[in-house]
C-alpha positions in Angstrom: 0.0 0.0 0.0 3.0 2.3 0.0 3.3 2.7 3.7 6.8 2.4 4.9 7.6 0.0 7.8 9.9 1.4 10.4 13.0 -0.5 11.1 12.7 -2.6 14.4 14.7 -1.1 17.3 15.6 -3.6 20.0 15.0 -2.3 23.4 16.4 -4.0 26.6 13.9 -5.1 29.3 15.3 -2.4 31.5 14.3 0.3 29.2 10.4 -0.6 29.0 9.9 3.2 29.7 10.8 3.9 26.1 7.8 2.0 24.9 5.7 3.6 27.5 6.7 7.1 26.3 6.0 6.2 22.8 2.6 5.0 23.6 1.7 8.0 25.7 2.9 10.2 22.8 0.9 8.2 20.2 -2.1 8.5 22.4 -1.8 12.3 22.7 -2.1 12.5 18.8 -4.2 9.5 17.8 -6.2 8.7 21.0 -5.4 5.0 20.5 -2.6 2.6 19.9 -2.0 -1.1 19.8 0.9 -2.9 21.4 1.5 -6.6 20.5 3.6 -8.3 23.0 3.9 -10.9 25.8 2.0 -10.5 29.1 5.0 -9.9 31.2 6.4 -7.5 28.7 3.2 -5.5 28.8 3.2 -5.4 32.6 6.8 -4.0 32.6 5.6 -1.2 30.2 2.6 -0.4 32.3 4.7 -0.3 35.6 7.3 2.0 33.9 4.5 4.2 32.8 3.1 4.4 36.2 6.4 5.2 37.8 6.8 8.2 35.4 3.3 9.3 36.0 2.1 8.5 32.4 -1.5 7.3 31.7 -2.1 4.9 28.8 -5.8 5.2 28.5 -6.9 4.2 25.2 -4.0 1.8 24.6 -4.6 -1.9 23.9 -2.0 -4.7 24.6 -2.7 -7.8 22.7 -0.6 -11.1 22.8 0.0 -14.3 24.6 3.1 -16.3 25.3 2.1 -17.2 28.9 -1.0 -17.1 31.1 -2.5 -13.8 31.5 -3.2 -14.0 35.3 -5.3 -11.6 37.3 -2.2 -10.0 38.9 -0.6 -9.3 35.6 -3.8 -7.9 34.0 -4.5 -5.7 37.0 -1.3 -3.8 36.3 -2.5 -3.2 32.7 -5.9 -2.0 33.4 -4.7 0.1 36.4 -2.9 2.3 33.9 -6.0 2.7 31.7 -5.2 0.3 29.1 -6.9 -3.0 28.1 -5.7 -6.5 27.5 -6.8 -8.8 24.7 -5.5 -12.3 24.8 -4.6 -14.3 21.8 -3.7 -18.1 21.2 -1.3 -18.9 18.5 1.1 -21.6 17.8 3.9 -21.4 15.2 2.9 -24.2 13.0 -0.8 -23.1 12.2 -1.1 -19.5 13.4 -4.1 -18.2 15.4 -6.3 -20.8 17.2 -8.3 -18.2 19.2 -8.7 -14.5 20.1 -10.0 -12.7 23.2 -13.7 -12.3 23.8 -15.1 -8.6 23.7 -17.3 -9.4 26.8 -14.8 -11.9 28.7 -15.7 -14.0 31.5 -12.1 -13.6 32.8 -8.6 -12.3 31.7 -8.1 -15.3 29.4 -11.3 -15.9 27.8 -10.9 -16.8 24.1 -13.3 -17.5 21.3 -12.1 -20.8 19.5 -11.6 -20.5 15.6 -13.8 -23.6 14.8 -13.8 -22.7 11.1 -10.2 -23.6 10.9 -9.7 -26.3 13.6 -11.3 -29.2 15.2 -10.4 -29.7 18.9 -10.8 -32.8 21.2 -9.2 -33.5 24.6 -7.3 -36.4 25.6 -6.5 -37.4 29.1 -2.6 -37.0 29.4 -0.2 -37.7 32.4 1.8 -34.7 33.8 5.5 -35.7 33.8 6.9 -36.2 37.3 3.5 -36.7 38.8 0.4 -38.8 38.8 -1.7 -35.9 37.8 -3.8 -36.4 34.5 -5.1 -33.4 32.6 -7.5 -33.2 29.4 -4.9 -32.1 26.8 -5.9 -30.3 23.6 -5.4 -32.0 20.4 -5.9 -30.0 17.3 -7.0 -30.9 13.6 -6.6 -28.4 10.8 -9.6 -28.1 8.5 -8.7 -25.5 6.0 -6.5 -26.3 2.8 -4.7 -23.2 3.4 -3.4 -24.3 6.7 0.6 -24.0 6.8 0.7 -27.6 8.0 -1.9 -30.5 8.0 -2.4 -31.8 11.5 -4.5 -34.7 12.7 -5.2 -34.8 16.5 -1.8 -33.0 17.3 -1.2 -32.3 21.0 0.8 -29.3 21.9 1.1 -29.9 25.6 -1.6 -27.3 26.4 -4.8 -28.1 28.3 -7.9 -26.1 29.6 -11.7 -25.8 29.4 -13.9 -25.9 26.3 -17.3 -24.5 26.8 -20.2 -22.9 24.8 -22.1 -20.1 26.3 -23.6 -16.7 25.2 -21.5 -13.6 25.6 -23.3 -11.3 23.1 -20.0 -10.1 21.6 -19.5 -9.6 17.8 -17.4 -12.9 17.6 -20.4 -14.8 18.7 -22.4 -13.1 16.0 -20.0 -14.6 13.5 -20.7 -18.1 14.7 -17.6 -18.5 17.1 -19.7 -19.8 20.0 -17.0 -22.1 21.6 -14.8 -20.5 24.3 -11.4 -21.7 25.5 -10.6 -20.9 29.2 -7.8 -21.4 31.7 -5.4 -22.5 29.0 -2.2 -23.7 30.5 0.9 -25.8 29.4 1.6 -28.9 31.5 5.1 -29.8 29.9 6.5 -26.3 29.9 7.6 -23.3 32.1 6.9 -19.8 30.9 8.4 -16.6 32.1 8.7 -13.2 30.4 7.1 -14.6 27.3 9.7 -17.5 26.7 8.6 -21.0 27.1 11.1 -23.7 28.3 10.2 -27.4 27.8 10.0 -28.9 31.3 12.1 -32.1 30.4 15.2 -29.9 29.9 14.8 -28.5 33.6 14.2 -32.0 34.8 17.7 -33.1 33.8 19.3 -30.2 35.5 17.3 -30.7 38.7 17.7 -34.4 38.8 21.3 -34.9 37.5 23.3 -31.7 37.1 22.6 -30.0 40.5 22.9 -33.1 42.7 26.3 -33.9 40.9 27.6 -30.3 41.5 26.3 -29.3 44.9 25.3 -32.7 46.5 22.1 -34.3 47.6 19.6 -36.1 45.4 16.7 -35.1 43.0 14.5 -34.9 46.1 16.5 -31.8 47.3 15.7 -29.6 44.4 12.5 -28.3 43.0 11.6 -25.5 40.5 8.6 -23.5 41.6 6.8 -21.2 39.2 4.9 -18.5 41.0 4.2 -14.7 40.8 5.9 -12.1 42.8 4.2 -9.1 44.4 4.2 -7.2 41.2 2.5 -10.0 39.1 5.8 -11.1 37.3 6.4 -14.7 36.8 9.3 -15.9 38.9 11.0 -19.2 39.0 12.1 -20.1 42.5 14.7 -22.8 42.8 14.0 -24.6 46.1 17.0 -26.2 47.7 16.7 -28.2 50.9 18.4 -26.5 53.9 19.7 -30.0 54.8 22.4 -29.6 52.1 24.1 -26.9 54.2 25.8 -23.8 52.9 25.6 -23.4 49.1 26.9 -20.7 46.8 23.6 -19.4 45.5 25.3 -17.4 42.7 27.2 -20.5 41.6 23.8 -22.5 41.8 22.1 -20.0 39.4 25.2 -19.8 37.0 25.0 -23.7 36.9 21.5 -23.7 35.8 22.0 -21.0 33.3 25.1 -22.5 31.8 23.3 -26.0 31.5 20.4 -24.3 29.7 22.9 -22.8 27.3 24.2 -26.2 26.5 20.8 -27.8 26.3 19.1 -26.4 23.0 18.6 -23.3 21.1 15.2 -22.6 22.8 16.8 -23.1 26.2 19.6 -20.9 25.4 17.1 -18.3 24.4 15.3 -18.7 27.7 18.5 -18.3 29.5 19.4 -14.9 27.7 15.9 -13.5 28.5 15.8 -14.8 32.1 19.3 -13.4 32.8 18.0 -9.9 31.8 14.8 -10.3 33.8 16.7 -11.9 36.8 13.6 -14.3 36.9 15.5 -17.1 38.6 15.9 -16.9 42.4 17.0 -19.4 45.1 14.8 -20.2 48.2 16.3 -22.3 50.9 13.2 -24.5 51.9 12.1 -28.1 51.5 10.7 -28.9 48.0 6.8 -29.1 48.2 5.2 -32.5 48.3 1.7 -33.3 47.5 -0.7 -34.7 50.1 -0.3 -38.2 48.8 3.5 -38.0 49.2 4.6 -37.1 45.7 7.3 -34.8 44.7 6.9 -33.0 41.5 10.2 -31.6 40.2 8.4 -28.8 38.4 5.7 -27.2 40.8 3.1 -24.6 40.0 1.5 -22.3 42.6 -2.3 -22.5 42.9 -2.6 -19.4 40.8 -1.6 -21.4 37.7 -4.5 -23.6 38.2 -2.8 -27.0 37.8 -5.3 -29.8 38.7 -4.6 -31.7 41.9 -4.0 -35.4 42.0 -6.9 -37.7 42.0 -8.0 -38.2 45.6 -6.5 -35.1 47.1 -8.6 -32.5 48.7 -9.0 -29.0 47.2 
C-alpha cells in the first residue's frame, strides 16, 4: 500500500519506559494505539509508565506467550489500558482470540472454522496428575501444516456459552478458558520445555552441589508485582551453598541444552527471573514430589484423591 515499515529497534527489558513514552505520545495525537507483546512485557511497560506518571488510557495490549493471570492484567488495566489475549502456535497460526465480553482475563473464542479440537487425558511428567490435553486438527486447505489430533502440551476448558460479543455473531460460539501448558515453564514470554529442567534438577545440580533429586525443585509463581518468577527450592539439609554458583550452573546448563533453552537463558538473565529459596521442596498430600511445581494461581489440577 506504499506505507513504509519502520526498522525494528531492539529495546532492553530495563528500558521499557521507552515503549511507554512512545505509547503516551501516540495517544496524545491519535487517542489510541495497539501494542502486540507478551503478558509480562506488557506489565513491564505499564509499571514503567506508572512510575513516570504516564497514563495509557486508550492503549490496547494484545498477545499471549504465557497465562494472563489476574495479577498481571491488574497492572495493565490500572494504567488505563486494556488487554486482549490471543492463542497462537507457530505451525498453524491463530487458534483463538479474546472475547469482547470476557468471563475472565483469558477468555478466548475458538476458531472452529479452521480447527477441530478434542481433549485427551494425558499424564503430567513427574506426577500422577492427569489433564485433558488439547489435540488439534486443521480443517482448511490453506493451513501451513496439515495436522491430525496433534497435542501441543496445552490443556484447559472448552465451553459453549452466550457472551453477546461480535465474535459470537460470526458463529464462534465455543470458548477456551484457563489455557495452560503442562510440559513447559513460561516466564517473560519465553517457554521452556520442562524435560530440560528435569535433567538439570535431577542430575546436574545433585552432581555439582550434593544431595539427590529430592532436594531440588523449581517453583513457578508470581511475585508481588505480578511477574512470573522461577524459584529454585533447595533443601536446607544440604548446608551452605553458593547461590550465585547455583544459578550460574542452571543458566550454563540451559545454554548447552538447546537453542530454545539458550534463548530462555538470555531473556531470564536480563529479567533476573530465577531466584534461590532455601526451603524443602513441596510435596503433594499423597507423598508425591513434582520436580516442576506450579503455584495455585497457575490452576494445575490436583491429584486424584487429594482435597482441594
